[in-house]
N, C-alpha and C positions, 0 to 999 in steps of 0.2 A: 725726926727733927722739926718736919713742920706740924706733924699731930695729926695729917692728914696727908695722903699721897696725892690727890686730887688739888687739893688746898698748896702743895707745896711745887706742882706740876704750873697749877697756874702763876704761883710767885717768881716762879726760872723763866715763863713767857714772860712775865710782863718785863720784867727784867732786861731779858734780848732786846723787848720790842721797843722798850726806854735808849737803851744804847742805837739801838739801829737809828732808829728816830733823831738821836742825839748825835749820830756820825753820820745824818744822810746816805746812809747804805741799806742794804738789803737784808733783812736777820738770815735770808737762806745761802747769801752767799756772803760772809765780810771781804771786805776790799783786800786784792789780794792775796787769800788765803785760796789755797788749793791742797787738797786731799795728802798730798805727797809732802809740804812741806812743812805744813800742822802735823803730821804723825798719825793722822785718825781722820772719820769721817766729814768731812768741812759740813755735813746738815746732818740732822737725823729725820728717822721716818714721819716722825711729829712736826718738824720743822720745814719739811721739802712741802712747797704747793703742790696740791691733785691735778693733775693735768687739766682738769674740769672746770677748775675753779677759776672766777672772770680773772684777769691782769695775768694769770700764770703764763711765765715765760716757755716757751717751747726750748727745749735741747738740740743744740747744734749736731746736725749729723754729722759732723768732721770729728773725725779720728783721731786719737794723740800723735803728736809730733816727735821727733827724736828725744826731744828734748822731753818728753814725757807730759807737757801740758798740751790741751786742748790744741788744737791745732784750727786757725779759723784766717782764710784767708785775710792779705794786709787792705786789700779792696773793698772789704766787708765790714773790717774791725773799724772800732770809732776810735776818731786818734783821742789818745792822751793830752792832757794840758802837761806841759813842762813839769810841772812839778810834781806831779803823778807819778809821771815816766822817770823824773831825777829819784824818787822815790825808790820805783823798781829794783834802778840799776843799783841806788847804794845798797840795797836787802842783798845783793853779790858779795858787798865790800868782805863779810864776816864767814864766807863761803868757802872751800879749797874743791879742788879736785882729789878727791881720793877714788881706792878703787870703787868704792862701795855708791860713788856718786858721782864721777866724771862726767860720762855722757850726761845727766841732768843738770848738773852745774856749767858744764863748757854750753851746753843749748840756753841754756837760761840767761847766759851772759849776751850770746849773740842774740835771743830773744827782748830780751832789755835794750840795747845799743838798739835797735833800730826800733822798734818803741819809739827811743827818745828820739831817733832820728826823726821820724815822723811827725812825732808833735811839734817839735823846733823849726821843720817845714812850712806847719798848718798854724803856727804862734800867730798872730795877729801882727807883731813885731817882725814877721818875716825871715826868712834863712836866712839875709846879710846877716843877723843881729845875733847869730849863732855860727859865726865862720869857721872856726877851730874845728867844734866840736864834728861838725857836719865833714869837714874836708878829712877828718881822723876815722870818720868809720866808710867812707866813698874808697881808702885809703885798703884799710880791714877789706872791706870786699873784693878789690881789685886783687890782693893780695888771696883772697880765699879763692875768688875765682868762679864764685857760685855754688860753689860745695862747700854743701854745709852738715856733710857728714860727719859723726863722730868723729872718724879716723883724720880727716882732714882739722876738726878745730881742735884737735888733741895734738896734730902735726904747726899749726898756727897759733897751740896755747897762749903763749909768749907774748905776742902780737897782739892776741886779741886782749887779754889780761890787761897788760897796758894800755890797750884802748881806752878801754873802762878806766881806768886809773888816769889815765890823760884826761877823760872829760869829765871823773869826780873831781878833778883839781879845779878844771879850769873853772865849772861849774859853781866850785864853793867860792871865787873871787870874782861871780856875778849874781850875788844872795837874790837882784830882785828880780832874778827869773825863775826861782822856786820858792820862794817863798808869801 
């Protein structure tokens, strides 16, 4: 197609670099992409920076959480902007608890709700600007009793999904907070 393998590879690299620059992201890790969510590896060996390259990020020593995503203690994780956290929460709206992905799905909804909670509390407008969503997450946490195991999330699935949906509705009524 490109006449030579090297020229084709260079073209693909240039296009990917252009997308990364225009989106303000790292070309090796697209925003919001996870290997399990994309259905394929997030990066190829050619796109992965070498550990000795200047500015190369070192992988986190943390292992996967019950949701199948890499876990980083909340105190070490950078706080998302409300709009980014809301986008992550909205990304769960078209998914559901099927036998093959229920643990991942419920864990992701839980994670996205708590990412949203941290973002609202750290927002310059202050946590008082988001009273209803923060209260809904606090109520959910009280019901879960600190147990985020799959069995407990499954037991409280209706409350978990209901909390997500109520926060989505609240945010839709406050577009200034996520645009």
